[in-house]
C-alpha positions as CSV (number, residue, x, y, z in Angstrom):
1,X,0.0,0.0,0.0
2,X,1.2,3.5,-0.8
3,X,-0.3,6.8,0.2
4,X,0.0,9.9,-2.1
5,X,-1.5,13.4,-2.2
6,X,-5.0,13.3,-3.7
7,X,-5.8,15.0,-7.0
8,X,-9.4,15.4,-5.9
9,X,-10.4,18.9,-4.8
10,X,-11.7,18.1,-1.4
11,X,-9.6,15.0,-0.5
12,X,-6.2,15.0,1.1
13,X,-4.8,11.6,0.2
14,X,-5.2,8.6,-2.1
15,X,-4.4,5.1,-0.9
16,X,-3.1,2.9,-3.7
17,X,-3.3,-0.7,-2.8
18,X,-1.2,-3.6,-4.2
19,X,-4.2,-4.9,-6.1
20,X,-4.5,-1.5,-8.0
21,X,-7.5,-0.2,-6.0
22,X,-7.4,3.5,-5.3
23,X,-9.3,5.2,-2.5
24,X,-9.4,9.0,-1.8
25,X,-9.7,9.8,1.9
26,X,-9.2,12.6,4.4
27,X,-10.5,16.2,4.3
28,X,-8.1,18.5,2.5
29,X,-7.0,21.3,4.9
30,X,-8.0,19.3,8.0
31,X,-5.6,18.6,10.8
32,X,-5.4,15.0,12.1
33,X,-3.7,13.1,14.8
34,X,-0.7,12.6,12.5
35,X,-0.4,16.4,12.2
36,X,-0.9,17.5,15.7
37,X,-0.4,14.4,17.9
38,X,-3.3,15.7,20.0
39,X,-4.8,12.7,21.9
40,X,-7.9,14.7,23.0
41,X,-8.6,15.7,19.4
42,X,-8.2,12.0,18.4
43,X,-10.5,10.9,21.2
44,X,-13.1,13.4,20.0
45,X,-12.8,12.4,16.4
46,X,-13.4,8.8,17.3
47,X,-16.3,9.6,19.5
48,X,-17.9,11.6,16.7
49,X,-17.4,9.1,13.9
50,X,-17.5,5.6,15.4
51,X,-21.2,5.4,16.1
52,X,-22.0,5.8,12.4
53,X,-18.9,4.3,10.8
54,X,-17.8,1.4,13.0
55,X,-20.0,-1.0,11.1
56,X,-17.8,-0.3,8.0
57,X,-14.4,-0.8,9.8
58,X,-14.3,-4.4,8.6
59,X,-13.9,-3.2,5.0
60,X,-10.4,-2.0,4.5
61,X,-11.3,-0.1,1.2
62,X,-13.8,2.3,2.7
63,X,-12.6,5.9,3.1
64,X,-13.9,6.0,6.7
65,X,-11.9,2.9,7.6
66,X,-8.7,4.2,6.0
67,X,-9.1,7.6,7.7
68,X,-9.8,6.1,11.1
69,X,-6.8,3.8,11.1
70,X,-4.3,5.9,9.2
71,X,-5.0,9.4,10.2
72,X,-6.6,8.8,13.7
73,X,-4.9,5.6,14.8
74,X,-2.2,5.0,17.3
75,X,0.8,5.8,15.1
76,X,2.2,9.3,15.1
77,X,3.6,9.2,11.5
78,X,2.2,8.0,8.2
79,X,4.8,5.2,7.7
80,X,4.0,3.5,11.0
81,X,0.3,4.1,10.4
82,X,0.5,2.2,7.1
83,X,2.4,-0.7,8.7
84,X,-0.3,-0.9,11.5
85,X,-3.1,-0.8,8.9
86,X,-1.5,-3.5,6.7
87,X,-1.0,-5.7,9.8
88,X,-4.6,-5.2,11.0
89,X,-6.1,-6.0,7.6
90,X,-3.6,-8.5,6.3
91,X,-6.2,-11.1,5.6
92,X,-8.6,-8.7,3.9
93,X,-6.3,-6.9,1.6
94,X,-6.1,-8.7,-1.8
């Protein structure tokens, strides 16, 4: 998996998976846990989004899932976040 800057107007990143799938995610201009390392902001993001999006977290190709685990996960840099993501979804990424 590789993450690059998105070409879409309102999206921040594009995840490019080994199988060729591309998914745009993240709000352009927004600050995430990766940017600020603010645990309170991460906690608030999760509380706001998980009630509606948790049911999709089993699908590694949904933008909400990618944002949750890459931008708002435990890692404080994108490289480590990608490693954690690939480890978490190793059986579902194909």
